[in-house]
PALUM-413999 format. One line per field, with one value per residue (C-alpha): x, y, z; residue in one letter. Coordinates in nm, 3 decimals. Example, Ala and Ser with C-alpha at 12.3 -4.5 7.8 and 13.67 -1.06 7.14 Angstrom:
BEGIN
c1 = 1.230/1.367
c2 = -0.450/-0.106
c3 = 0.780/0.714
residuo = a/s
//
This chain:
BEGIN
c1 = -16.825/-17.171/-17.335/-17.062/-17.058/-17.451/-17.400/-17.151/-17.332/-17.691/-17.661/-18.000/-18.108/-18.238/-18.417/-18.298/-18.529/-18.414/-18.605/-18.402/-18.083/-18.249/-18.438/-18.119/-17.933/-18.185/-18.171/-17.801/-17.790/-18.072/-17.909/-17.570/-17.741/-17.928/-17.639/-17.455/-17.742/-17.774/-17.413/-17.456/-17.751/-17.534/-17.344/-17.640/-17.759/-17.628/-17.584/-17.920/-18.135/-18.012/-18.040/-18.424/-18.475/-18.411/-18.716/-18.939/-18.895/-19.141/-19.398/-19.253/-19.188/-19.560/-19.654/-19.408/-19.546/-19.880/-19.813/-19.550/-19.568/-19.972/-19.887/-20.096/-20.094/-20.395/-20.617/-20.469/-20.111/-20.162/-20.279/-19.961/-19.750/-19.901/-19.791/-19.450/-19.419/-19.589/-19.282/-19.070/-19.167/-19.150/-18.815/-18.745/-18.903/-18.719/-19.022/-19.345/-19.418/-19.196/-19.355/-19.355/-19.173/-18.885/-18.872/-18.932/-18.611/-18.363/-18.088/-18.049/-18.426/-18.432/-18.124/-18.244/-18.581/-18.421/-18.186/-18.523/-18.711/-18.418/-18.380/-18.754/-18.683/-18.404/-18.604/-18.872/-18.609/-18.447/-18.825/-18.911/-18.578/-18.598/-18.983/-18.844/-18.635/-18.779/-18.691/-18.527/-18.570/-18.574/-18.209/-18.127/-18.271/-18.195/-17.824/-17.780/-17.974/-17.738/-17.413/-17.531/-17.622/-17.319/-17.094/-17.283/-17.234/-16.867/-16.810/-17.004/-16.777/-16.464/-16.490/-16.593/-16.284/-16.044/-16.155/-16.217/-16.027/-15.758/-15.582/-15.901/-15.853/-15.511/-15.595/-15.886/-15.656/-15.412/-15.610/-15.836/-15.820/-16.006/-16.277/-16.332/-16.531/-16.753/-16.808/-16.899/-17.135/-17.284/-17.300/-17.464/-17.732/-17.821/-17.860/-18.107/-18.281/-18.253/-18.375/-18.687/-18.795/-18.808/-19.037/-19.272/-19.363/-19.108/-19.313/-19.338/-18.961/-18.844/-19.096/-18.982/-18.632/-18.645/-18.579/-18.217/-18.372/-18.353/-17.983/-17.887/-17.989/-17.811/-17.486/-17.567/-17.570/-17.323/-17.054/-17.080/-17.164/-17.428/-17.719/-18.105/-18.422/-18.711/-18.888/-18.649/-18.729/-19.096/-19.048/-18.878/-19.145/-19.391/-19.213/-19.157/-19.555/-19.595/-19.402/-19.538/-19.882/-19.747/-19.598/-19.924/-20.153/-19.994
c2 = 13.575/13.468/13.811/14.007/13.811/13.854/14.194/14.258/14.009/14.236/14.488/14.568/14.807/14.667/14.818/14.711/14.813/14.849/14.523/14.316/14.315/14.234/13.924/13.837/13.843/13.614/13.380/13.334/13.289/13.030/12.823/12.814/12.726/12.444/12.285/12.308/12.127/11.873/11.773/11.698/11.504/11.249/11.163/11.029/10.789/10.735/11.014/10.901/10.872/11.211/11.372/11.279/11.388/11.726/11.684/11.786/12.139/12.027/12.127/12.355/12.564/12.514/12.665/12.982/13.045/13.024/13.293/13.492/13.508/13.426/13.127/12.875/12.499/12.336/12.052/11.770/11.910/11.975/11.589/11.516/11.694/11.488/11.167/11.288/11.322/10.958/10.877/11.099/10.944/10.583/10.658/10.796/10.543/10.242/10.067/10.086/10.085/10.373/10.654/10.997/11.182/10.946/11.004/11.355/11.338/11.160/11.425/11.283/11.390/11.701/11.833/11.680/11.835/12.156/12.202/12.154/12.446/12.647/12.526/12.633/12.970/13.006/12.912/13.137/13.399/13.358/13.364/13.681/13.829/13.761/13.866/14.219/14.301/14.494/14.614/14.346/13.957/13.645/13.549/13.904/13.876/13.532/13.580/13.914/13.710/13.439/13.652/13.911/13.556/13.385/13.717/13.731/13.395/13.396/13.691/13.530/13.210/13.376/13.588/13.313/13.125/13.407/13.441/13.117/12.838/13.052/12.695/12.570/12.902/12.829/12.466/12.574/12.796/12.522/12.296/12.475/12.247/11.955/12.219/12.383/12.118/12.091/12.462/12.422/12.196/12.386/12.673/12.526/12.371/12.701/12.901/12.599/12.663/13.058/13.051/12.784/13.022/13.333/13.128/12.956/12.916/12.783/12.532/12.363/12.409/12.245/11.966/11.878/11.910/11.610/11.366/11.408/11.160/10.899/11.006/10.992/10.653/10.539/10.706/10.584/10.210/10.219/10.466/10.451/10.095/10.167/9.906/9.997/9.809/9.755/10.046/10.299/10.245/10.231/10.550/10.676/10.551/10.753/11.075/11.064/10.987/11.293/11.492/11.380/11.457/11.816/11.866/11.742/11.948/12.249
c3 = -1.200/-1.327/-1.225/-1.396/-1.710/-1.714/-1.712/-1.932/-2.178/-2.107/-1.898/-1.752/-1.449/-1.146/-0.866/-0.495/-0.233/0.122/0.261/0.009/0.187/0.537/0.339/0.138/0.486/0.687/0.396/0.353/0.740/0.782/0.498/0.703/1.032/0.850/0.671/1.006/1.200/0.898/0.930/1.291/1.238/0.992/1.322/1.460/1.199/0.855/0.535/0.362/0.665/0.798/0.482/0.473/0.855/0.687/0.471/0.744/0.538/0.294/0.544/0.654/0.359/0.291/0.600/0.574/0.231/0.319/0.628/0.500/0.151/0.096/-0.132/0.008/-0.188/-0.257/-0.058/-0.260/-0.228/0.175/0.169/-0.041/0.233/0.518/0.304/0.315/0.677/0.731/0.517/0.728/1.062/0.941/0.843/1.198/1.427/1.528/1.685/1.624/1.993/2.038/2.187/1.976/2.279/2.251/1.877/1.932/2.165/1.949/1.904/1.543/1.461/1.653/1.487/1.147/1.143/1.270/0.966/0.795/0.961/0.854/0.512/0.467/0.582/0.377/0.052/0.163/0.213/-0.136/-0.255/-0.112/-0.201/-0.577/-0.580/-0.392/-0.676/-1.002/-1.299/-1.474/-1.571/-1.401/-1.474/-1.366/-1.041/-0.988/-1.032/-0.819/-0.568/-0.585/-0.538/-0.287/-0.076/-0.123/-0.057/0.255/0.316/0.256/0.504/0.776/0.704/0.679/0.986/1.210/1.069/1.135/1.492/1.600/1.365/1.195/1.139/0.933/0.736/0.628/0.567/0.322/0.114/0.091/-0.040/-0.235/-0.571/-0.375/-0.271/-0.634/-0.763/-0.464/-0.488/-0.810/-0.782/-0.500/-0.666/-0.960/-0.755/-0.553/-0.905/-0.996/-0.669/-0.676/-1.052/-0.988/-0.660/-0.915/-1.122/-0.894/-0.548/-0.284/-0.161/-0.490/-0.594/-0.242/-0.292/-0.654/-0.515/-0.278/-0.558/-0.416/-0.122/-0.412/-0.500/-0.117/-0.063/-0.397/-0.278/0.073/-0.077/-0.336/-0.232/0.163/0.175/0.409/0.469/0.529/0.648/0.451/0.643/0.535/0.173/0.242/0.416/0.121/-0.100/0.087/0.077/-0.292/-0.349/-0.157/-0.397/-0.691/-0.565/-0.420/-0.796/-0.950/-0.760/-0.684
residuo = x/x/x/x/x/x/x/x/x/x/x/x/x/x/x/x/x/x/x/x/x/x/x/x/x/x/x/x/x/x/x/x/x/x/x/x/x/x/x/x/x/x/x/x/x/x/x/x/x/x/x/x/x/x/x/x/x/x/x/x/x/x/x/x/x/x/x/x/x/x/x/x/x/x/x/x/x/x/x/x/x/x/x/x/x/x/x/x/x/x/x/x/x/x/x/x/x/x/x/x/x/x/x/x/x/x/x/x/x/x/x/x/x/x/x/x/x/x/x/x/x/x/x/x/x/x/x/x/x/x/x/x/x/x/x/x/x/x/x/x/x/x/x/x/x/x/x/x/x/x/x/x/x/x/x/x/x/x/x/x/x/x/x/x/x/x/x/x/x/x/x/x/x/x/x/x/x/x/x/x/x/x/x/x/x/x/x/x/x/x/x/x/x/x/x/x/x/x/x/x/x/x/x/x/x/x/x/x/x/x/x/x/x/x/x/x/x/x/x/x/x/x/x/x/x/x/x/x/x/x/x/x/x/x/x/x/x/x/x/x/x/x/x/x/x/x/x/x/x/x
//
């Protein structure tokens, strides 16, 4: 609908190379896998800390952007990224004497970090997809990328449910009213990510977006009534300081 209204209001030709389809398909698939892993990590610990696990994507996006897109952060930005990672380790370690092996082997951490990896690949894929398009404005390229990626994701989800969980597919259609608001919020957020990716580097966009950690803790405390230890707040503070550093020095 957004794509249709955009081109009705301001029709603009757009050049779509063959490599675009591979990039956008990869980005959409990586985002699906990352979301599945993130949801699984929630089962190991609570909502807010599970969300923070996935923030390893900050480092992974920076590395992938450097290697794949040749968009390397500055040295101070790399230092800020390390600060973020220290915050993540602070959040995940249960005891100061806990071995790094035990920490890395914890199911929640493995799943959360893996989610971050796939979210990072998705971010780089979106950035690469948008910049591959030519012959139109940033908004047109962003909306086109968003529409094609969501279309691919809807097709993959639909086929999976049709063959492996048809009962769930029927429940989705019968409860569509409950899903509309969540879907609209998700599309709005993804639209913002996509437009931002078209304007600047993936590492800067994804790092700035980590402000959601604060929102996750607020929701976790006020709505889900979950309690956290002081070190969880210390770790989150380090993550936020790293975010500010990346935004300032990138």
